PDB file of N, CA, C, O and CB in Angstrom:
ATOM      1  N   MET A   1       1.717  18.703   2.489  1.00  0.00           N
ATOM      2  CA  MET A   1       1.775  17.858   3.660  1.00  0.00           C
ATOM      3  C   MET A   1       1.788  16.372   3.291  1.00  0.00           C
ATOM      4  O   MET A   1       2.331  15.558   4.038  1.00  0.00           O
ATOM      5  CB  MET A   1       0.607  18.161   4.568  1.00  0.00           C
ATOM      6  N   HIS A   2       1.204  16.015   2.167  1.00  0.00           N
ATOM      7  CA  HIS A   2       1.170  14.611   1.753  1.00  0.00           C
ATOM      8  C   HIS A   2       2.375  14.312   0.870  1.00  0.00           C
ATOM      9  O   HIS A   2       2.668  15.052  -0.069  1.00  0.00           O
ATOM     10  CB  HIS A   2      -0.151  14.283   1.002  1.00  0.00           C
ATOM     11  N   ALA A   3       3.069  13.222   1.182  1.00  0.00           N
ATOM     12  CA  ALA A   3       4.316  12.901   0.490  1.00  0.00           C
ATOM     13  C   ALA A   3       4.134  12.745  -1.019  1.00  0.00           C
ATOM     14  O   ALA A   3       5.005  13.153  -1.788  1.00  0.00           O
ATOM     15  CB  ALA A   3       4.904  11.634   1.061  1.00  0.00           C
ATOM     16  N   LEU A   4       3.032  12.167  -1.449  1.00  0.00           N
ATOM     17  CA  LEU A   4       2.781  11.983  -2.883  1.00  0.00           C
ATOM     18  C   LEU A   4       1.957  13.109  -3.485  1.00  0.00           C
ATOM     19  O   LEU A   4       1.636  13.074  -4.673  1.00  0.00           O
ATOM     20  CB  LEU A   4       2.080  10.669  -3.121  1.00  0.00           C
ATOM     21  N   GLY A   5       1.615  14.091  -2.694  1.00  0.00           N
ATOM     22  CA  GLY A   5       0.891  15.240  -3.202  1.00  0.00           C
ATOM     23  C   GLY A   5      -0.607  15.055  -3.329  1.00  0.00           C
ATOM     24  O   GLY A   5      -1.287  15.883  -3.936  1.00  0.00           O
ATOM     25  N   ARG A   6      -1.128  13.983  -2.766  1.00  0.00           N
ATOM     26  CA  ARG A   6      -2.577  13.761  -2.794  1.00  0.00           C
ATOM     27  C   ARG A   6      -2.982  12.871  -1.630  1.00  0.00           C
ATOM     28  O   ARG A   6      -2.142  12.208  -1.021  1.00  0.00           O
ATOM     29  CB  ARG A   6      -3.015  13.127  -4.139  1.00  0.00           C
ATOM     30  N   ILE A   7      -4.251  12.861  -1.333  1.00  0.00           N
ATOM     31  CA  ILE A   7      -4.793  11.998  -0.290  1.00  0.00           C
ATOM     32  C   ILE A   7      -5.134  10.652  -0.920  1.00  0.00           C
ATOM     33  O   ILE A   7      -5.659  10.597  -2.032  1.00  0.00           O
ATOM     34  CB  ILE A   7      -6.052  12.643   0.389  1.00  0.00           C
ATOM     35  N   GLY A   8      -4.840   9.582  -0.217  1.00  0.00           N
ATOM     36  CA  GLY A   8      -5.141   8.245  -0.713  1.00  0.00           C
ATOM     37  C   GLY A   8      -6.635   7.996  -0.815  1.00  0.00           C
ATOM     38  O   GLY A   8      -7.445   8.648  -0.155  1.00  0.00           O
ATOM     39  N   THR A   9      -6.974   7.040  -1.656  1.00  0.00           N
ATOM     40  CA  THR A   9      -8.369   6.669  -1.864  1.00  0.00           C
ATOM     41  C   THR A   9      -8.581   5.213  -1.452  1.00  0.00           C
ATOM     42  O   THR A   9      -7.617   4.462  -1.303  1.00  0.00           O
ATOM     43  CB  THR A   9      -8.782   6.886  -3.343  1.00  0.00           C
ATOM     44  N   PRO A  10      -9.822   4.820  -1.272  1.00  0.00           N
ATOM     45  CA  PRO A  10     -10.078   3.403  -1.008  1.00  0.00           C
ATOM     46  C   PRO A  10      -9.529   2.513  -2.130  1.00  0.00           C
ATOM     47  O   PRO A  10      -9.130   1.375  -1.882  1.00  0.00           O
ATOM     48  CB  PRO A  10     -11.584   3.163  -0.838  1.00  0.00           C
ATOM     49  N   GLY A  11      -9.509   3.025  -3.344  1.00  0.00           N
ATOM     50  CA  GLY A  11      -8.970   2.260  -4.466  1.00  0.00           C
ATOM     51  C   GLY A  11      -7.482   1.985  -4.324  1.00  0.00           C
ATOM     52  O   GLY A  11      -6.999   0.947  -4.777  1.00  0.00           O
ATOM     53  N   ASP A  12      -6.752   2.898  -3.702  1.00  0.00           N
ATOM     54  CA  ASP A  12      -5.326   2.684  -3.453  1.00  0.00           C
ATOM     55  C   ASP A  12      -5.121   1.489  -2.524  1.00  0.00           C
ATOM     56  O   ASP A  12      -4.242   0.658  -2.754  1.00  0.00           O
ATOM     57  CB  ASP A  12      -4.685   3.951  -2.847  1.00  0.00           C
ATOM     58  N   VAL A  13      -5.920   1.414  -1.498  1.00  0.00           N
ATOM     59  CA  VAL A  13      -5.841   0.294  -0.558  1.00  0.00           C
ATOM     60  C   VAL A  13      -6.321  -0.986  -1.232  1.00  0.00           C
ATOM     61  O   VAL A  13      -5.716  -2.043  -1.054  1.00  0.00           O
ATOM     62  CB  VAL A  13      -6.677   0.582   0.712  1.00  0.00           C
ATOM     63  N   ALA A  14      -7.386  -0.901  -1.992  1.00  0.00           N
ATOM     64  CA  ALA A  14      -7.940  -2.074  -2.685  1.00  0.00           C
ATOM     65  C   ALA A  14      -6.934  -2.661  -3.663  1.00  0.00           C
ATOM     66  O   ALA A  14      -6.887  -3.879  -3.833  1.00  0.00           O
ATOM     67  CB  ALA A  14      -9.230  -1.701  -3.426  1.00  0.00           C
ATOM     68  N   ALA A  15      -6.133  -1.828  -4.309  1.00  0.00           N
ATOM     69  CA  ALA A  15      -5.139  -2.328  -5.256  1.00  0.00           C
ATOM     70  C   ALA A  15      -4.091  -3.186  -4.552  1.00  0.00           C
ATOM     71  O   ALA A  15      -3.654  -4.200  -5.097  1.00  0.00           O
ATOM     72  CB  ALA A  15      -4.462  -1.161  -5.984  1.00  0.00           C
ATOM     73  N   VAL A  16      -3.688  -2.794  -3.359  1.00  0.00           N
ATOM     74  CA  VAL A  16      -2.725  -3.589  -2.599  1.00  0.00           C
ATOM     75  C   VAL A  16      -3.366  -4.898  -2.148  1.00  0.00           C
ATOM     76  O   VAL A  16      -2.738  -5.955  -2.211  1.00  0.00           O
ATOM     77  CB  VAL A  16      -2.201  -2.795  -1.379  1.00  0.00           C
ATOM     78  N   ILE A  17      -4.593  -4.829  -1.702  1.00  0.00           N
ATOM     79  CA  ILE A  17      -5.301  -6.041  -1.274  1.00  0.00           C
ATOM     80  C   ILE A  17      -5.460  -6.998  -2.453  1.00  0.00           C
ATOM     81  O   ILE A  17      -5.250  -8.202  -2.304  1.00  0.00           O
ATOM     82  CB  ILE A  17      -6.689  -5.686  -0.676  1.00  0.00           C
ATOM     83  N   ALA A  18      -5.827  -6.477  -3.616  1.00  0.00           N
ATOM     84  CA  ALA A  18      -5.983  -7.324  -4.807  1.00  0.00           C
ATOM     85  C   ALA A  18      -4.652  -7.991  -5.167  1.00  0.00           C
ATOM     86  O   ALA A  18      -4.619  -9.169  -5.522  1.00  0.00           O
ATOM     87  CB  ALA A  18      -6.505  -6.487  -6.006  1.00  0.00           C
ATOM     88  N   PHE A  19      -3.561  -7.235  -5.074  1.00  0.00           N
ATOM     89  CA  PHE A  19      -2.250  -7.826  -5.337  1.00  0.00           C
ATOM     90  C   PHE A  19      -1.961  -8.959  -4.364  1.00  0.00           C
ATOM     91  O   PHE A  19      -1.540 -10.040  -4.777  1.00  0.00           O
ATOM     92  CB  PHE A  19      -1.153  -6.762  -5.248  1.00  0.00           C
ATOM     93  N   LEU A  20      -2.183  -8.719  -3.074  1.00  0.00           N
ATOM     94  CA  LEU A  20      -1.875  -9.730  -2.064  1.00  0.00           C
ATOM     95  C   LEU A  20      -2.746 -10.968  -2.191  1.00  0.00           C
ATOM     96  O   LEU A  20      -2.339 -12.054  -1.776  1.00  0.00           O
ATOM     97  CB  LEU A  20      -2.033  -9.144  -0.687  1.00  0.00           C
ATOM     98  N   LEU A  21      -3.930 -10.824  -2.753  1.00  0.00           N
ATOM     99  CA  LEU A  21      -4.814 -11.970  -2.962  1.00  0.00           C
ATOM    100  C   LEU A  21      -4.476 -12.736  -4.228  1.00  0.00           C
ATOM    101  O   LEU A  21      -4.945 -13.859  -4.417  1.00  0.00           O
ATOM    102  CB  LEU A  21      -6.252 -11.512  -3.016  1.00  0.00           C
ATOM    103  N   GLY A  22      -3.670 -12.146  -5.094  1.00  0.00           N
ATOM    104  CA  GLY A  22      -3.358 -12.753  -6.378  1.00  0.00           C
ATOM    105  C   GLY A  22      -2.169 -13.703  -6.329  1.00  0.00           C
ATOM    106  O   GLY A  22      -1.467 -13.809  -5.324  1.00  0.00           O
ATOM    107  N   ALA A  23      -1.971 -14.380  -7.436  1.00  0.00           N
ATOM    108  CA  ALA A  23      -0.884 -15.352  -7.566  1.00  0.00           C
ATOM    109  C   ALA A  23       0.490 -14.695  -7.490  1.00  0.00           C
ATOM    110  O   ALA A  23       1.454 -15.336  -7.073  1.00  0.00           O
ATOM    111  CB  ALA A  23      -1.016 -16.107  -8.875  1.00  0.00           C
ATOM    112  N   GLU A  24       0.596 -13.434  -7.883  1.00  0.00           N
ATOM    113  CA  GLU A  24       1.885 -12.743  -7.858  1.00  0.00           C
ATOM    114  C   GLU A  24       2.454 -12.634  -6.445  1.00  0.00           C
ATOM    115  O   GLU A  24       3.668 -12.527  -6.273  1.00  0.00           O
ATOM    116  CB  GLU A  24       1.743 -11.357  -8.460  1.00  0.00           C
ATOM    117  N   ALA A  25       1.589 -12.661  -5.440  1.00  0.00           N
ATOM    118  CA  ALA A  25       2.024 -12.515  -4.058  1.00  0.00           C
ATOM    119  C   ALA A  25       2.062 -13.861  -3.325  1.00  0.00           C
ATOM    120  O   ALA A  25       2.077 -13.895  -2.094  1.00  0.00           O
ATOM    121  CB  ALA A  25       1.104 -11.550  -3.324  1.00  0.00           C
ATOM    122  N   SER A  26       2.077 -14.953  -4.065  1.00  0.00           N
ATOM    123  CA  SER A  26       2.001 -16.273  -3.432  1.00  0.00           C
ATOM    124  C   SER A  26       3.225 -16.605  -2.586  1.00  0.00           C
ATOM    125  O   SER A  26       3.170 -17.521  -1.765  1.00  0.00           O
ATOM    126  CB  SER A  26       1.824 -17.332  -4.487  1.00  0.00           C
ATOM    127  N   PHE A  27       4.333 -15.878  -2.769  1.00  0.00           N
ATOM    128  CA  PHE A  27       5.545 -16.149  -2.007  1.00  0.00           C
ATOM    129  C   PHE A  27       5.758 -15.112  -0.904  1.00  0.00           C
ATOM    130  O   PHE A  27       6.791 -15.127  -0.235  1.00  0.00           O
ATOM    131  CB  PHE A  27       6.754 -16.177  -2.936  1.00  0.00           C
ATOM    132  N   VAL A  28       4.795 -14.217  -0.708  1.00  0.00           N
ATOM    133  CA  VAL A  28       4.887 -13.186   0.319  1.00  0.00           C
ATOM    134  C   VAL A  28       4.407 -13.778   1.645  1.00  0.00           C
ATOM    135  O   VAL A  28       3.299 -14.308   1.737  1.00  0.00           O
ATOM    136  CB  VAL A  28       4.047 -11.922  -0.071  1.00  0.00           C
ATOM    137  N   THR A  29       5.254 -13.680   2.664  1.00  0.00           N
ATOM    138  CA  THR A  29       4.863 -14.155   3.994  1.00  0.00           C
ATOM    139  C   THR A  29       5.383 -13.182   5.051  1.00  0.00           C
ATOM    140  O   THR A  29       6.471 -12.624   4.912  1.00  0.00           O
ATOM    141  CB  THR A  29       5.405 -15.594   4.256  1.00  0.00           C
ATOM    142  N   GLY A  30       4.616 -12.992   6.079  1.00  0.00           N
ATOM    143  CA  GLY A  30       5.052 -12.228   7.228  1.00  0.00           C
ATOM    144  C   GLY A  30       5.509 -10.809   6.953  1.00  0.00           C
ATOM    145  O   GLY A  30       6.445 -10.325   7.589  1.00  0.00           O
ATOM    146  N   ALA A  31       4.869 -10.144   6.024  1.00  0.00           N
ATOM    147  CA  ALA A  31       5.275  -8.786   5.673  1.00  0.00           C
ATOM    148  C   ALA A  31       4.255  -7.777   6.181  1.00  0.00           C
ATOM    149  O   ALA A  31       3.070  -8.082   6.313  1.00  0.00           O
ATOM    150  CB  ALA A  31       5.448  -8.649   4.155  1.00  0.00           C
ATOM    151  N   THR A  32       4.730  -6.586   6.461  1.00  0.00           N
ATOM    152  CA  THR A  32       3.848  -5.471   6.806  1.00  0.00           C
ATOM    153  C   THR A  32       3.841  -4.525   5.615  1.00  0.00           C
ATOM    154  O   THR A  32       4.897  -4.073   5.175  1.00  0.00           O
ATOM    155  CB  THR A  32       4.314  -4.736   8.128  1.00  0.00           C
ATOM    156  N   TRP A  33       2.674  -4.227   5.100  1.00  0.00           N
ATOM    157  CA  TRP A  33       2.537  -3.358   3.930  1.00  0.00           C
ATOM    158  C   TRP A  33       1.885  -2.056   4.380  1.00  0.00           C
ATOM    159  O   TRP A  33       0.727  -2.050   4.797  1.00  0.00           O
ATOM    160  CB  TRP A  33       1.696  -4.048   2.796  1.00  0.00           C
ATOM    161  N   LEU A  34       2.610  -0.983   4.299  1.00  0.00           N
ATOM    162  CA  LEU A  34       2.067   0.331   4.628  1.00  0.00           C
ATOM    163  C   LEU A  34       1.482   0.947   3.361  1.00  0.00           C
ATOM    164  O   LEU A  34       2.176   1.097   2.355  1.00  0.00           O
ATOM    165  CB  LEU A  34       3.163   1.257   5.246  1.00  0.00           C
ATOM    166  N   VAL A  35       0.227   1.294   3.418  1.00  0.00           N
ATOM    167  CA  VAL A  35      -0.439   1.937   2.285  1.00  0.00           C
ATOM    168  C   VAL A  35      -0.797   3.340   2.753  1.00  0.00           C
ATOM    169  O   VAL A  35      -1.955   3.659   3.021  1.00  0.00           O
ATOM    170  CB  VAL A  35      -1.727   1.127   1.799  1.00  0.00           C
ATOM    171  N   ASP A  36       0.253   4.176   2.843  1.00  0.00           N
ATOM    172  CA  ASP A  36       0.057   5.508   3.397  1.00  0.00           C
ATOM    173  C   ASP A  36       0.612   6.609   2.501  1.00  0.00           C
ATOM    174  O   ASP A  36       0.709   7.763   2.919  1.00  0.00           O
ATOM    175  CB  ASP A  36       0.696   5.593   4.755  1.00  0.00           C
ATOM    176  N   GLY A  37       0.976   6.258   1.279  1.00  0.00           N
ATOM    177  CA  GLY A  37       1.463   7.276   0.350  1.00  0.00           C
ATOM    178  C   GLY A  37       2.781   7.891   0.754  1.00  0.00           C
ATOM    179  O   GLY A  37       3.117   8.981   0.290  1.00  0.00           O
ATOM    180  N   GLY A  38       3.533   7.228   1.602  1.00  0.00           N
ATOM    181  CA  GLY A  38       4.825   7.743   2.036  1.00  0.00           C
ATOM    182  C   GLY A  38       4.757   8.652   3.253  1.00  0.00           C
ATOM    183  O   GLY A  38       5.763   9.260   3.617  1.00  0.00           O
ATOM    184  N   MET A  39       3.607   8.759   3.885  1.00  0.00           N
ATOM    185  CA  MET A  39       3.469   9.651   5.034  1.00  0.00           C
ATOM    186  C   MET A  39       4.407   9.254   6.172  1.00  0.00           C
ATOM    187  O   MET A  39       5.023  10.129   6.781  1.00  0.00           O
ATOM    188  CB  MET A  39       2.027   9.654   5.526  1.00  0.00           C
ATOM    189  N   LEU A  40       4.530   7.993   6.471  1.00  0.00           N
ATOM    190  CA  LEU A  40       5.386   7.570   7.569  1.00  0.00           C
ATOM    191  C   LEU A  40       6.846   7.862   7.262  1.00  0.00           C
ATOM    192  O   LEU A  40       7.612   8.211   8.160  1.00  0.00           O
ATOM    193  CB  LEU A  40       5.194   6.086   7.854  1.00  0.00           C
ATOM    194  N   ALA A  41       7.236   7.723   6.005  1.00  0.00           N
ATOM    195  CA  ALA A  41       8.624   7.960   5.621  1.00  0.00           C
ATOM    196  C   ALA A  41       8.987   9.436   5.614  1.00  0.00           C
ATOM    197  O   ALA A  41      10.170   9.777   5.626  1.00  0.00           O
ATOM    198  CB  ALA A  41       8.887   7.372   4.263  1.00  0.00           C
ATOM    199  N   SER A  42       8.000  10.312   5.596  1.00  0.00           N
ATOM    200  CA  SER A  42       8.291  11.740   5.496  1.00  0.00           C
ATOM    201  C   SER A  42       8.560  12.401   6.838  1.00  0.00           C
ATOM    202  O   SER A  42       8.815  13.604   6.888  1.00  0.00           O
ATOM    203  CB  SER A  42       7.157  12.437   4.823  1.00  0.00           C
ATOM    204  N   PHE A  43       8.507  11.642   7.925  1.00  0.00           N
ATOM    205  CA  PHE A  43       8.769  12.225   9.246  1.00  0.00           C
ATOM    206  C   PHE A  43      10.203  12.075   9.632  1.00  0.00           C
ATOM    207  O   PHE A  43      10.600  12.509  10.713  1.00  0.00           O
ATOM    208  CB  PHE A  43       7.896  11.593  10.298  1.00  0.00           C
TER     209      PHE A  43
END
C-alpha cells in the first residue's frame, strides 16, 4: 500500500526541514514540499 514500501518516520520529515533551513535551499521560494513517500502520486 505504501509507494516506497515502508511507513515514513519523523526523521524523514526532519531531513526535509533540515534541508529547507540550510544554505542549499536559500533560493527556494513559494514551494510546496510533500513528504509522503509518494502516497499522493500513487492514486
